[in-house]
N, CA, C, O and the ligand as a Tripos MOL2 file, in Angstrom:
@<TRIPOS>MOLECULE
protein
  313   311    79     0     0
PROTEIN
NO_CHARGES

@<TRIPOS>ATOM
      1 N          31.9820   63.3200  -15.4270 N.3       1 MET1
      2 CA         31.3340   62.7950  -16.6300 C.3       1 MET1
      3 C          32.2100   61.7280  -17.2830 C.2       1 MET1
      4 O          33.4370   61.8320  -17.2820 O.2       1 MET1
      5 N          31.5790   60.7220  -17.8290 N.am      2 LYS2
      6 CA         32.2810   59.7170  -18.6160 C.3       2 LYS2
      7 C          31.5690   59.5860  -19.9580 C.2       2 LYS2
      8 O          30.3970   59.9340  -20.1010 O.2       2 LYS2
      9 N          32.3050   59.0780  -20.9270 N.am      3 THR3
     10 CA         31.7530   59.0040  -22.2740 C.3       3 THR3
     11 C          31.8570   57.5850  -22.8200 C.2       3 THR3
     12 O          32.9000   56.9410  -22.7110 O.2       3 THR3
     13 N          30.7710   57.1110  -23.4050 N.am      4 MET4
     14 CA         30.7930   55.8440  -24.1410 C.3       4 MET4
     15 C          30.2530   56.1330  -25.5390 C.2       4 MET4
     16 O          29.5240   57.1020  -25.7470 O.2       4 MET4
     17 N          30.6190   55.2810  -26.4910 N.am      5 THR5
     18 CA         30.0900   55.4800  -27.8390 C.3       5 THR5
     19 C          28.8570   54.6140  -28.0540 C.2       5 THR5
     20 O          28.6200   53.6280  -27.3560 O.2       5 THR5
     21 N          28.0950   55.0240  -29.0380 N.am      6 CYS6
     22 CA         26.9250   54.2470  -29.4560 C.3       6 CYS6
     23 C          27.3360   52.7950  -29.7020 C.2       6 CYS6
     24 O          26.6380   51.8680  -29.2910 O.2       6 CYS6
     25 N          28.4770   52.6040  -30.3750 N.am      7 ARG7
     26 CA         28.9490   51.2620  -30.7170 C.3       7 ARG7
     27 C          29.2310   50.4340  -29.4550 C.2       7 ARG7
     28 O          28.9000   49.2490  -29.3970 O.2       7 ARG7
     29 N          29.8460   51.0680  -28.4480 N.am      8 GLN8
     30 CA         30.1350   50.3450  -27.1970 C.3       8 GLN8
     31 C          28.8460   49.8720  -26.5300 C.2       8 GLN8
     32 O          28.8420   48.8970  -25.7790 O.2       8 GLN8
     33 N          27.7640   50.5720  -26.8140 N.am      9 LEU9
     34 CA         26.4800   50.2520  -26.2010 C.3       9 LEU9
     35 C          25.6210   49.3690  -27.1100 C.2       9 LEU9
     36 O          24.4170   49.2230  -26.8990 O.2       9 LEU9
     37 N          26.2600   48.7880  -28.1190 N.am     10 GLY10
     38 CA         25.5420   47.8620  -28.9860 C.3      10 GLY10
     39 C          24.9550   48.5200  -30.2250 C.2      10 GLY10
     40 O          24.2500   47.8680  -30.9960 O.2      10 GLY10
     41 N          25.2380   49.8010  -30.4250 N.am     11 GLY11
     42 CA         24.6950   50.5250  -31.5700 C.3      11 GLY11
     43 C          25.5990   50.4470  -32.7840 C.2      11 GLY11
     44 O          26.4850   49.5960  -32.8620 O.2      11 GLY11
     45 N          25.3670   51.3360  -33.7200 N.am     12 ALA12
     46 CA         25.9830   51.2090  -35.0400 C.3      12 ALA12
     47 C          26.8360   52.4020  -35.4520 C.2      12 ALA12
     48 O          27.3020   52.4450  -36.5900 O.2      12 ALA12
     49 N          27.0550   53.3650  -34.5720 N.am     13 CYS13
     50 CA         27.8680   54.5080  -34.9830 C.3      13 CYS13
     51 C          28.8030   54.9150  -33.8410 C.2      13 CYS13
     52 O          28.8010   54.2980  -32.7760 O.2      13 CYS13
     53 N          29.5920   55.9500  -34.0740 N.am     14 ASP14
     54 CA         30.5780   56.3600  -33.0730 C.3      14 ASP14
     55 C          30.1570   57.6130  -32.3120 C.2      14 ASP14
     56 O          30.9960   58.3210  -31.7550 O.2      14 ASP14
     57 N          28.8780   57.8760  -32.2920 N.am     15 LEU15
     58 CA         28.3720   59.0090  -31.5240 C.3      15 LEU15
     59 C          28.7780   58.8410  -30.0580 C.2      15 LEU15
     60 O          28.6760   57.7490  -29.5000 O.2      15 LEU15
     61 N          29.2380   59.9320  -29.4420 N.am     16 GLN16
     62 CA         29.6560   59.8590  -28.0430 C.3      16 GLN16
     63 C          28.5230   60.2970  -27.1260 C.2      16 GLN16
     64 O          27.8750   61.3190  -27.3490 O.2      16 GLN16
     65 N          28.3020   59.4990  -26.0930 N.am     17 LEU17
     66 CA         27.2460   59.7740  -25.1330 C.3      17 LEU17
     67 C          27.8820   59.9450  -23.7620 C.2      17 LEU17
     68 O          28.6450   59.0920  -23.3070 O.2      17 LEU17
     69 N          27.5620   61.0470  -23.1160 N.am     18 SER18
     70 CA         28.1850   61.3370  -21.8240 C.3      18 SER18
     71 C          27.1610   61.3060  -20.7100 C.2      18 SER18
     72 O          25.9780   61.5730  -20.9170 O.2      18 SER18
     73 N          27.6440   60.9710  -19.5170 N.am     19 GLY19
     74 CA         26.7760   60.9930  -18.3540 C.3      19 GLY19
     75 C          27.5870   60.8250  -17.0930 C.2      19 GLY19
     76 O          28.7580   60.4480  -17.1320 O.2      19 GLY19
     77 N          26.9510   61.1090  -15.9740 N.am     20 ASN20
     78 CA         27.6180   60.9370  -14.6860 C.3      20 ASN20
     79 C          27.4670   59.5110  -14.1690 C.2      20 ASN20
     80 O          28.2520   59.0610  -13.3340 O.2      20 ASN20
     81 N          26.4650   58.8090  -14.6620 N.am     21 THR21
     82 CA         26.2440   57.4220  -14.2510 C.3      21 THR21
     83 C          26.0030   56.5700  -15.4910 C.2      21 THR21
     84 O          25.6920   57.0900  -16.5620 O.2      21 THR21
     85 N          26.1470   55.2670  -15.3370 N.am     22 ALA22
     86 CA         25.8850   54.3500  -16.4500 C.3      22 ALA22
     87 C          24.4320   54.4940  -16.8930 C.2      22 ALA22
     88 O          24.1370   54.4110  -18.0860 O.2      22 ALA22
     89 N          23.5260   54.7070  -15.9440 N.am     23 ASP23
     90 CA         22.1120   54.8350  -16.3050 C.3      23 ASP23
     91 C          21.8650   56.0390  -17.2040 C.2      23 ASP23
     92 O          21.0580   55.9750  -18.1310 O.2      23 ASP23
     93 N          22.5660   57.1390  -16.9250 N.am     24 GLU24
     94 CA         22.4070   58.3290  -17.7760 C.3      24 GLU24
     95 C          22.8560   58.0410  -19.2020 C.2      24 GLU24
     96 O          22.2070   58.4420  -20.1680 O.2      24 GLU24
     97 N          23.9830   57.3350  -19.3140 N.am     25 VAL25
     98 CA         24.5040   57.0170  -20.6480 C.3      25 VAL25
     99 C          23.5580   56.0570  -21.3710 C.2      25 VAL25
    100 O          23.3130   56.2020  -22.5690 O.2      25 VAL25
    101 N          23.0290   55.0780  -20.6370 N.am     26 ILE26
    102 CA         22.1020   54.1180  -21.2370 C.3      26 ILE26
    103 C          20.8250   54.8350  -21.6940 C.2      26 ILE26
    104 O          20.2940   54.5390  -22.7650 O.2      26 ILE26
    105 N          20.3400   55.7660  -20.8920 N.am     27 ASN27
    106 CA         19.1490   56.5210  -21.2960 C.3      27 ASN27
    107 C          19.4260   57.3860  -22.5160 C.2      27 ASN27
    108 O          18.5740   57.5250  -23.3940 O.2      27 ASN27
    109 N          20.6280   57.9720  -22.5690 N.am     28 ALA28
    110 CA         21.0010   58.7840  -23.7320 C.3      28 ALA28
    111 C          21.0560   57.9100  -24.9800 C.2      28 ALA28
    112 O          20.6320   58.3250  -26.0590 O.2      28 ALA28
    113 N          21.5780   56.7080  -24.8240 N.am     29 GLN29
    114 CA         21.6490   55.7750  -25.9490 C.3      29 GLN29
    115 C          20.2440   55.3620  -26.3840 C.2      29 GLN29
    116 O          19.9610   55.2840  -27.5800 O.2      29 GLN29
    117 N          19.3780   55.1030  -25.4330 N.am     30 ASP30
    118 CA         17.9970   54.7240  -25.7350 C.3      30 ASP30
    119 C          17.3450   55.8180  -26.5870 C.2      30 ASP30
    120 O          16.6930   55.5320  -27.5910 O.2      30 ASP30
    121 N          17.5300   57.0630  -26.1740 N.am     31 LYS31
    122 CA         16.9640   58.2110  -26.8910 C.3      31 LYS31
    123 C          17.5840   58.3220  -28.2890 C.2      31 LYS31
    124 O          16.8830   58.5410  -29.2760 O.2      31 LYS31
    125 N          18.8930   58.1700  -28.3520 N.am     32 HIS32
    126 CA         19.5970   58.2450  -29.6380 C.3      32 HIS32
    127 C          19.0820   57.1640  -30.5920 C.2      32 HIS32
    128 O          18.8690   57.4360  -31.7740 O.2      32 HIS32
    129 N          18.8810   55.9420  -30.0940 N.am     33 LEU33
    130 CA         18.3920   54.8520  -30.9430 C.3      33 LEU33
    131 C          16.9870   55.1560  -31.4510 C.2      33 LEU33
    132 O          16.6830   54.9370  -32.6230 O.2      33 LEU33
    133 N          16.1350   55.6590  -30.5630 N.am     34 LYS34
    134 CA         14.7720   56.0150  -30.9530 C.3      34 LYS34
    135 C          14.7960   57.0610  -32.0520 C.2      34 LYS34
    136 O          14.0840   56.9470  -33.0500 O.2      34 LYS34
    137 N          15.6220   58.0820  -31.8620 N.am     35 GLU35
    138 CA         15.6760   59.1740  -32.8330 C.3      35 GLU35
    139 C          16.2420   58.7030  -34.1730 C.2      35 GLU35
    140 O          15.7510   59.0850  -35.2350 O.2      35 GLU35
    141 N          17.2780   57.8720  -34.1070 N.am     36 ALA36
    142 CA         17.9020   57.3840  -35.3410 C.3      36 ALA36
    143 C          16.8990   56.5550  -36.1420 C.2      36 ALA36
    144 O          16.7740   56.7210  -37.3550 O.2      36 ALA36
    145 N          16.1860   55.6630  -35.4550 N.am     37 VAL37
    146 CA         15.2320   54.8050  -36.1550 C.3      37 VAL37
    147 C          14.0520   55.6350  -36.6720 C.2      37 VAL37
    148 O          13.5670   55.4090  -37.7800 O.2      37 VAL37
    149 N          13.5990   56.5890  -35.8670 N.am     38 ALA38
    150 CA         12.5060   57.4720  -36.3040 C.3      38 ALA38
    151 C          12.9120   58.2570  -37.5450 C.2      38 ALA38
    152 O          12.0690   58.5840  -38.3810 O.2      38 ALA38
    153 N          14.1980   58.5590  -37.6630 N.am     39 ALA39
    154 CA         14.7030   59.3080  -38.8200 C.3      39 ALA39
    155 C          14.9420   58.3850  -40.0190 C.2      39 ALA39
    156 O          15.3930   58.8370  -41.0710 O.2      39 ALA39
    157 N          14.6430   57.1050  -39.8610 N.am     40 GLY40
    158 CA         14.7550   56.1790  -40.9790 C.3      40 GLY40
    159 C          16.1100   55.5050  -41.1010 C.2      40 GLY40
    160 O          16.4380   54.9550  -42.1520 O.2      40 GLY40
    161 N          16.9050   55.5440  -40.0280 N.am     41 ASP41
    162 CA         18.2340   54.9330  -40.0430 C.3      41 ASP41
    163 C          18.1220   53.4410  -39.7250 C.2      41 ASP41
    164 O          17.9680   53.0490  -38.5680 O.2      41 ASP41
    165 N          18.2030   52.6220  -40.7690 N.am     42 ALA42
    166 CA         18.0150   51.1830  -40.5930 C.3      42 ALA42
    167 C          19.1620   50.5410  -39.8250 C.2      42 ALA42
    168 O          18.9780   49.4850  -39.2200 O.2      42 ALA42
    169 N          20.3470   51.1580  -39.8340 N.am     43 THR43
    170 CA         21.4970   50.5330  -39.1730 C.3      43 THR43
    171 C          21.3160   50.4800  -37.6520 C.2      43 THR43
    172 O          21.9930   49.7060  -36.9750 O.2      43 THR43
    173 N          20.4160   51.2910  -37.1180 N.am     44 HIS44
    174 CA         20.2140   51.3000  -35.6710 C.3      44 HIS44
    175 C          19.0120   50.4620  -35.2370 C.2      44 HIS44
    176 O          18.7140   50.3700  -34.0460 O.2      44 HIS44
    177 N          18.3200   49.8520  -36.2050 N.am     45 GLU45
    178 CA         17.1010   49.1370  -35.8540 C.3      45 GLU45
    179 C          17.3580   47.9210  -34.9600 C.2      45 GLU45
    180 O          16.6020   47.6560  -34.0250 O.2      45 GLU45
    181 N          18.4320   47.1880  -35.2580 N.am     46 VAL46
    182 CA         18.7390   45.9920  -34.4600 C.3      46 VAL46
    183 C          18.9910   46.3910  -33.0120 C.2      46 VAL46
    184 O          18.4360   45.7990  -32.0870 O.2      46 VAL46
    185 N          19.8320   47.3960  -32.8300 N.am     47 ALA47
    186 CA         20.1540   47.8490  -31.4710 C.3      47 ALA47
    187 C          18.9110   48.3760  -30.7670 C.2      47 ALA47
    188 O          18.7230   48.1710  -29.5680 O.2      47 ALA47
    189 N          18.0650   49.0610  -31.5350 N.am     48 ARG48
    190 CA         16.8250   49.6080  -30.9590 C.3      48 ARG48
    191 C          15.9310   48.4720  -30.4520 C.2      48 ARG48
    192 O          15.3700   48.5420  -29.3580 O.2      48 ARG48
    193 N          15.8110   47.4200  -31.2780 N.am     49 ASN49
    194 CA         14.9630   46.2920  -30.8860 C.3      49 ASN49
    195 C          15.5450   45.5550  -29.6850 C.2      49 ASN49
    196 O          14.8160   45.0980  -28.8060 O.2      49 ASN49
    197 N          16.8800   45.4490  -29.6650 N.am     50 GLU50
    198 CA         17.5200   44.7920  -28.5140 C.3      50 GLU50
    199 C          17.2700   45.6000  -27.2440 C.2      50 GLU50
    200 O          16.9840   45.0440  -26.1830 O.2      50 GLU50
    201 N          17.3840   46.9170  -27.3720 N.am     51 MET51
    202 CA         17.1680   47.7840  -26.2130 C.3      51 MET51
    203 C          15.7300   47.6550  -25.7170 C.2      51 MET51
    204 O          15.4880   47.5390  -24.5160 O.2      51 MET51
    205 N          14.7840   47.6750  -26.6440 N.am     52 LYS52
    206 CA         13.3690   47.5070  -26.2840 C.3      52 LYS52
    207 C          13.1600   46.1770  -25.5700 C.2      52 LYS52
    208 O          12.4510   46.1040  -24.5660 O.2      52 LYS52
    209 N          13.7860   45.1250  -26.0990 N.am     53 GLY53
    210 CA         13.6570   43.7970  -25.5180 C.3      53 GLY53
    211 C          14.1640   43.7630  -24.0860 C.2      53 GLY53
    212 O          13.6290   43.0440  -23.2420 O.2      53 GLY53
    213 N          15.2120   44.5550  -23.8170 N.am     54 ARG54
    214 CA         15.7810   44.5770  -22.4580 C.3      54 ARG54
    215 C          14.8000   45.1700  -21.4660 C.2      54 ARG54
    216 O          14.7010   44.7030  -20.3320 O.2      54 ARG54
    217 N          14.0690   46.2050  -21.8870 N.am     55 TRP55
    218 CA         13.1090   46.8090  -20.9440 C.3      55 TRP55
    219 C          11.9610   45.8300  -20.6950 C.2      55 TRP55
    220 O          11.4190   45.7520  -19.5930 O.2      55 TRP55
    221 N          11.6000   45.0760  -21.7550 N.am     56 LYS56
    222 CA         10.4760   44.1390  -21.6310 C.3      56 LYS56
    223 C          10.8620   42.8990  -20.8350 C.2      56 LYS56
    224 O          10.0350   42.3170  -20.1330 O.2      56 LYS56
    225 N          12.1290   42.5010  -20.9500 N.am     57 HIS57
    226 CA         12.5880   41.2840  -20.2700 C.3      57 HIS57
    227 C          13.7890   41.6330  -19.4030 C.2      57 HIS57
    228 O          14.9240   41.2880  -19.7290 O.2      57 HIS57
    229 N          13.5300   42.3160  -18.3030 N.am     58 PRO58
    230 CA         14.6260   42.8510  -17.4870 C.3      58 PRO58
    231 C          15.6000   41.7830  -17.0030 C.2      58 PRO58
    232 O          16.7950   42.0500  -16.8790 O.2      58 PRO58
    233 N          15.1100   40.5860  -16.7290 N.am     59 ILE59
    234 CA         16.0150   39.5500  -16.2130 C.3      59 ILE59
    235 C          17.0120   39.1520  -17.3020 C.2      59 ILE59
    236 O          18.2150   39.0570  -17.0600 O.2      59 ILE59
    237 N          16.4790   38.9190  -18.5170 N.am     60 LYS60
    238 CA         17.3430   38.5720  -19.6360 C.3      60 LYS60
    239 C          18.2940   39.7150  -19.9860 C.2      60 LYS60
    240 O          19.4380   39.4840  -20.3790 O.2      60 LYS60
    241 N          17.8170   40.9380  -19.8410 N.am     61 GLY61
    242 CA         18.6300   42.1020  -20.1940 C.3      61 GLY61
    243 C          19.6630   42.4420  -19.1380 C.2      61 GLY61
    244 O          20.5250   43.2930  -19.3540 O.2      61 GLY61
    245 N          19.5770   41.7770  -17.9960 N.am     62 MET62
    246 CA         20.4380   42.1270  -16.8570 C.3      62 MET62
    247 C          21.9220   41.9020  -17.1400 C.2      62 MET62
    248 O          22.7650   42.6600  -16.6590 O.2      62 MET62
    249 N          22.2450   40.8740  -17.9110 N.am     63 GLY63
    250 CA         23.6480   40.6100  -18.2310 C.3      63 GLY63
    251 C          24.2680   41.7730  -18.9850 C.2      63 GLY63
    252 O          25.3730   42.2160  -18.6710 O.2      63 GLY63
    253 N          23.5430   42.2610  -19.9840 N.am     64 TRP64
    254 CA         24.0150   43.4080  -20.7720 C.3      64 TRP64
    255 C          24.1590   44.6330  -19.8750 C.2      64 TRP64
    256 O          25.1380   45.3760  -19.9540 O.2      64 TRP64
    257 N          23.1670   44.8200  -19.0300 N.am     65 TYR65
    258 CA         23.1410   45.9810  -18.1430 C.3      65 TYR65
    259 C          24.3420   45.9670  -17.1890 C.2      65 TYR65
    260 O          24.9990   46.9860  -16.9750 O.2      65 TYR65
    261 N          24.6080   44.7970  -16.6280 N.am     66 LYS66
    262 CA         25.7460   44.6500  -15.7080 C.3      66 LYS66
    263 C          27.0660   44.8980  -16.4290 C.2      66 LYS66
    264 O          27.9440   45.5950  -15.9210 O.2      66 LYS66
    265 N          27.1920   44.3130  -17.6300 N.am     67 ASP67
    266 CA         28.4030   44.5120  -18.4350 C.3      67 ASP67
    267 C          28.6250   45.9890  -18.7300 C.2      67 ASP67
    268 O          29.7390   46.5010  -18.6230 O.2      67 ASP67
    269 N          27.5540   46.6510  -19.0990 N.am     68 THR68
    270 CA         27.6530   48.0650  -19.4490 C.3      68 THR68
    271 C          28.0410   48.8810  -18.2190 C.2      68 THR68
    272 O          28.8690   49.7880  -18.3060 O.2      68 THR68
    273 N          27.4500   48.5630  -17.0930 N.am     69 LYS69
    274 CA         27.7850   49.2740  -15.8500 C.3      69 LYS69
    275 C          29.2500   49.0670  -15.4730 C.2      69 LYS69
    276 O          29.9220   49.9850  -15.0010 O.2      69 LYS69
    277 N          29.7340   47.8290  -15.6930 N.am     70 ARG70
    278 CA         31.1180   47.5280  -15.3660 C.3      70 ARG70
    279 C          32.0610   48.2990  -16.3060 C.2      70 ARG70
    280 O          33.0430   48.9010  -15.8720 O.2      70 ARG70
    281 N          31.7300   48.2620  -17.6040 N.am     71 GLN71
    282 CA         32.5360   49.0120  -18.5860 C.3      71 GLN71
    283 C          32.5940   50.4790  -18.2040 C.2      71 GLN71
    284 O          33.6510   51.1090  -18.2560 O.2      71 GLN71
    285 N          31.4420   51.0140  -17.8200 N.am     72 PHE72
    286 CA         31.3650   52.4250  -17.4580 C.3      72 PHE72
    287 C          32.2440   52.7090  -16.2390 C.2      72 PHE72
    288 O          32.9610   53.7080  -16.1960 O.2      72 PHE72
    289 N          32.1760   51.8180  -15.2560 N.am     73 ALA73
    290 CA         32.9450   51.9960  -14.0250 C.3      73 ALA73
    291 C          34.4370   51.9900  -14.2850 C.2      73 ALA73
    292 O          35.2050   52.6460  -13.5800 O.2      73 ALA73
    293 N          34.8470   51.2340  -15.3170 N.am     74 GLU74
    294 CA         36.2790   51.1200  -15.6150 C.3      74 GLU74
    295 C          36.8100   52.2750  -16.4630 C.2      74 GLU74
    296 O          38.0210   52.4300  -16.6210 O.2      74 GLU74
    297 N          35.9100   53.0760  -17.0010 N.am     75 LEU75
    298 CA         36.3390   54.2020  -17.8310 C.3      75 LEU75
    299 C          36.9990   55.2820  -16.9800 C.2      75 LEU75
    300 O          36.6300   55.4810  -15.8230 O.2      75 LEU75
    301 N          37.9860   55.9830  -17.5630 N.am     76 PRO76
    302 CA         38.5260   57.1320  -16.8410 C.3      76 PRO76
    303 C          37.5240   58.2720  -16.8610 C.2      76 PRO76
    304 O          36.7060   58.3670  -17.7750 O.2      76 PRO76
    305 N          37.5840   59.1340  -15.8580 N.am     77 GLU77
    306 CA         36.7350   60.3400  -15.8630 C.3      77 GLU77
    307 C          37.1970   61.2480  -16.9930 C.2      77 GLU77
    308 O          38.3920   61.3230  -17.2800 O.2      77 GLU77
    309 N          36.2520   61.9430  -17.6440 N.am     78 ASP78
    310 CA         36.6090   62.9190  -18.6850 C.3      78 ASP78
    311 C          37.3590   64.0840  -18.0520 C.2      78 ASP78
    312 O          37.7520   65.0180  -18.7510 O.2      78 ASP78
    313 ZN         24.3870   55.5050  -33.0800 Zn       79 ZN79
@<TRIPOS>BOND
     1     1     2 1
     2     2     3 1
     3     3     4 2
     4     3     5 am
     5     5     6 1
     6     6     7 1
     7     7     8 2
     8     7     9 am
     9     9    10 1
    10    10    11 1
    11    11    12 2
    12    11    13 am
    13    13    14 1
    14    14    15 1
    15    15    16 2
    16    15    17 am
    17    17    18 1
    18    18    19 1
    19    19    20 2
    20    19    21 am
    21    21    22 1
    22    22    23 1
    23    23    24 2
    24    23    25 am
    25    25    26 1
    26    26    27 1
    27    27    28 2
    28    27    29 am
    29    29    30 1
    30    30    31 1
    31    31    32 2
    32    31    33 am
    33    33    34 1
    34    34    35 1
    35    35    36 2
    36    35    37 am
    37    37    38 1
    38    38    39 1
    39    39    40 2
    40    39    41 am
    41    41    42 1
    42    42    43 1
    43    43    44 2
    44    43    45 am
    45    45    46 1
    46    46    47 1
    47    47    48 2
    48    47    49 am
    49    49    50 1
    50    50    51 1
    51    51    52 2
    52    51    53 am
    53    53    54 1
    54    54    55 1
    55    55    56 2
    56    55    57 am
    57    57    58 1
    58    58    59 1
    59    59    60 2
    60    59    61 am
    61    61    62 1
    62    62    63 1
    63    63    64 2
    64    63    65 am
    65    65    66 1
    66    66    67 1
    67    67    68 2
    68    67    69 am
    69    69    70 1
    70    70    71 1
    71    71    72 2
    72    71    73 am
    73    73    74 1
    74    74    75 1
    75    75    76 2
    76    75    77 am
    77    77    78 1
    78    78    79 1
    79    79    80 2
    80    79    81 am
    81    81    82 1
    82    82    83 1
    83    83    84 2
    84    83    85 am
    85    85    86 1
    86    86    87 1
    87    87    88 2
    88    87    89 am
    89    89    90 1
    90    90    91 1
    91    91    92 2
    92    91    93 am
    93    93    94 1
    94    94    95 1
    95    95    96 2
    96    95    97 am
    97    97    98 1
    98    98    99 1
    99    99   100 2
   100    99   101 am
   101   101   102 1
   102   102   103 1
   103   103   104 2
   104   103   105 am
   105   105   106 1
   106   106   107 1
   107   107   108 2
   108   107   109 am
   109   109   110 1
   110   110   111 1
   111   111   112 2
   112   111   113 am
   113   113   114 1
   114   114   115 1
   115   115   116 2
   116   115   117 am
   117   117   118 1
   118   118   119 1
   119   119   120 2
   120   119   121 am
   121   121   122 1
   122   122   123 1
   123   123   124 2
   124   123   125 am
   125   125   126 1
   126   126   127 1
   127   127   128 2
   128   127   129 am
   129   129   130 1
   130   130   131 1
   131   131   132 2
   132   131   133 am
   133   133   134 1
   134   134   135 1
   135   135   136 2
   136   135   137 am
   137   137   138 1
   138   138   139 1
   139   139   140 2
   140   139   141 am
   141   141   142 1
   142   142   143 1
   143   143   144 2
   144   143   145 am
   145   145   146 1
   146   146   147 1
   147   147   148 2
   148   147   149 am
   149   149   150 1
   150   150   151 1
   151   151   152 2
   152   151   153 am
   153   153   154 1
   154   154   155 1
   155   155   156 2
   156   155   157 am
   157   157   158 1
   158   158   159 1
   159   159   160 2
   160   159   161 am
   161   161   162 1
   162   162   163 1
   163   163   164 2
   164   163   165 am
   165   165   166 1
   166   166   167 1
   167   167   168 2
   168   167   169 am
   169   169   170 1
   170   170   171 1
   171   171   172 2
   172   171   173 am
   173   173   174 1
   174   174   175 1
   175   175   176 2
   176   175   177 am
   177   177   178 1
   178   178   179 1
   179   179   180 2
   180   179   181 am
   181   181   182 1
   182   182   183 1
   183   183   184 2
   184   183   185 am
   185   185   186 1
   186   186   187 1
   187   187   188 2
   188   187   189 am
   189   189   190 1
   190   190   191 1
   191   191   192 2
   192   191   193 am
   193   193   194 1
   194   194   195 1
   195   195   196 2
   196   195   197 am
   197   197   198 1
   198   198   199 1
   199   199   200 2
   200   199   201 am
   201   201   202 1
   202   202   203 1
   203   203   204 2
   204   203   205 am
   205   205   206 1
   206   206   207 1
   207   207   208 2
   208   207   209 am
   209   209   210 1
   210   210   211 1
   211   211   212 2
   212   211   213 am
   213   213   214 1
   214   214   215 1
   215   215   216 2
   216   215   217 am
   217   217   218 1
   218   218   219 1
   219   219   220 2
   220   219   221 am
   221   221   222 1
   222   222   223 1
   223   223   224 2
   224   223   225 am
   225   225   226 1
   226   226   227 1
   227   227   228 2
   228   227   229 am
   229   229   230 1
   230   230   231 1
   231   231   232 2
   232   231   233 am
   233   233   234 1
   234   234   235 1
   235   235   236 2
   236   235   237 am
   237   237   238 1
   238   238   239 1
   239   239   240 2
   240   239   241 am
   241   241   242 1
   242   242   243 1
   243   243   244 2
   244   243   245 am
   245   245   246 1
   246   246   247 1
   247   247   248 2
   248   247   249 am
   249   249   250 1
   250   250   251 1
   251   251   252 2
   252   251   253 am
   253   253   254 1
   254   254   255 1
   255   255   256 2
   256   255   257 am
   257   257   258 1
   258   258   259 1
   259   259   260 2
   260   259   261 am
   261   261   262 1
   262   262   263 1
   263   263   264 2
   264   263   265 am
   265   265   266 1
   266   266   267 1
   267   267   268 2
   268   267   269 am
   269   269   270 1
   270   270   271 1
   271   271   272 2
   272   271   273 am
   273   273   274 1
   274   274   275 1
   275   275   276 2
   276   275   277 am
   277   277   278 1
   278   278   279 1
   279   279   280 2
   280   279   281 am
   281   281   282 1
   282   282   283 1
   283   283   284 2
   284   283   285 am
   285   285   286 1
   286   286   287 1
   287   287   288 2
   288   287   289 am
   289   289   290 1
   290   290   291 1
   291   291   292 2
   292   291   293 am
   293   293   294 1
   294   294   295 1
   295   295   296 2
   296   295   297 am
   297   297   298 1
   298   298   299 1
   299   299   300 2
   300   299   301 am
   301   301   302 1
   302   302   303 1
   303   303   304 2
   304   303   305 am
   305   305   306 1
   306   306   307 1
   307   307   308 2
   308   307   309 am
   309   309   310 1
   310   310   311 1
   311   311   312 2
@<TRIPOS>SUBSTRUCTURE
     1 MET1         2 RESIDUE 1 A MET
     2 LYS2         6 RESIDUE 1 A LYS
     3 THR3        10 RESIDUE 1 A THR
     4 MET4        14 RESIDUE 1 A MET
     5 THR5        18 RESIDUE 1 A THR
     6 CYS6        22 RESIDUE 1 A CYS
     7 ARG7        26 RESIDUE 1 A ARG
     8 GLN8        30 RESIDUE 1 A GLN
     9 LEU9        34 RESIDUE 1 A LEU
    10 GLY10       38 RESIDUE 1 A GLY
    11 GLY11       42 RESIDUE 1 A GLY
    12 ALA12       46 RESIDUE 1 A ALA
    13 CYS13       50 RESIDUE 1 A CYS
    14 ASP14       54 RESIDUE 1 A ASP
    15 LEU15       58 RESIDUE 1 A LEU
    16 GLN16       62 RESIDUE 1 A GLN
    17 LEU17       66 RESIDUE 1 A LEU
    18 SER18       70 RESIDUE 1 A SER
    19 GLY19       74 RESIDUE 1 A GLY
    20 ASN20       78 RESIDUE 1 A ASN
    21 THR21       82 RESIDUE 1 A THR
    22 ALA22       86 RESIDUE 1 A ALA
    23 ASP23       90 RESIDUE 1 A ASP
    24 GLU24       94 RESIDUE 1 A GLU
    25 VAL25       98 RESIDUE 1 A VAL
    26 ILE26      102 RESIDUE 1 A ILE
    27 ASN27      106 RESIDUE 1 A ASN
    28 ALA28      110 RESIDUE 1 A ALA
    29 GLN29      114 RESIDUE 1 A GLN
    30 ASP30      118 RESIDUE 1 A ASP
    31 LYS31      122 RESIDUE 1 A LYS
    32 HIS32      126 RESIDUE 1 A HIS
    33 LEU33      130 RESIDUE 1 A LEU
    34 LYS34      134 RESIDUE 1 A LYS
    35 GLU35      138 RESIDUE 1 A GLU
    36 ALA36      142 RESIDUE 1 A ALA
    37 VAL37      146 RESIDUE 1 A VAL
    38 ALA38      150 RESIDUE 1 A ALA
    39 ALA39      154 RESIDUE 1 A ALA
    40 GLY40      158 RESIDUE 1 A GLY
    41 ASP41      162 RESIDUE 1 A ASP
    42 ALA42      166 RESIDUE 1 A ALA
    43 THR43      170 RESIDUE 1 A THR
    44 HIS44      174 RESIDUE 1 A HIS
    45 GLU45      178 RESIDUE 1 A GLU
    46 VAL46      182 RESIDUE 1 A VAL
    47 ALA47      186 RESIDUE 1 A ALA
    48 ARG48      190 RESIDUE 1 A ARG
    49 ASN49      194 RESIDUE 1 A ASN
    50 GLU50      198 RESIDUE 1 A GLU
    51 MET51      202 RESIDUE 1 A MET
    52 LYS52      206 RESIDUE 1 A LYS
    53 GLY53      210 RESIDUE 1 A GLY
    54 ARG54      214 RESIDUE 1 A ARG
    55 TRP55      218 RESIDUE 1 A TRP
    56 LYS56      222 RESIDUE 1 A LYS
    57 HIS57      226 RESIDUE 1 A HIS
    58 PRO58      230 RESIDUE 1 A PRO
    59 ILE59      234 RESIDUE 1 A ILE
    60 LYS60      238 RESIDUE 1 A LYS
    61 GLY61      242 RESIDUE 1 A GLY
    62 MET62      246 RESIDUE 1 A MET
    63 GLY63      250 RESIDUE 1 A GLY
    64 TRP64      254 RESIDUE 1 A TRP
    65 TYR65      258 RESIDUE 1 A TYR
    66 LYS66      262 RESIDUE 1 A LYS
    67 ASP67      266 RESIDUE 1 A ASP
    68 THR68      270 RESIDUE 1 A THR
    69 LYS69      274 RESIDUE 1 A LYS
    70 ARG70      278 RESIDUE 1 A ARG
    71 GLN71      282 RESIDUE 1 A GLN
    72 PHE72      286 RESIDUE 1 A PHE
    73 ALA73      290 RESIDUE 1 A ALA
    74 GLU74      294 RESIDUE 1 A GLU
    75 LEU75      298 RESIDUE 1 A LEU
    76 PRO76      302 RESIDUE 1 A PRO
    77 GLU77      306 RESIDUE 1 A GLU
    78 ASP78      310 RESIDUE 1 A ASP
    79 ZN79       313 GROUP 0 **** ****
C-alpha cells in the first residue's frame, strides 16, 4: 500500500488516501471529492470540477494522470 494526500492529488486538505495502485488512490480521491462537495465543502469544489473535467476530456487530463502515476511510483511502500 502507498499513501497520497488529498492535497497531492490537487485537493484542499491533508486527508490520506491509500491504495495498491495509483488508480485506486485516484478513485479514492474522486470519491472523497464527491463526498466533500456533497457535504457542502466549497474548498473542494475546484478540485472536484477539475477531476470531472479529466474524465470528460481524457486526453487533456492525461498529463495530470501521468504525473500522479509517476509520483505514486516514486513513493516508498507503507
Ligand atoms: Zn480533501
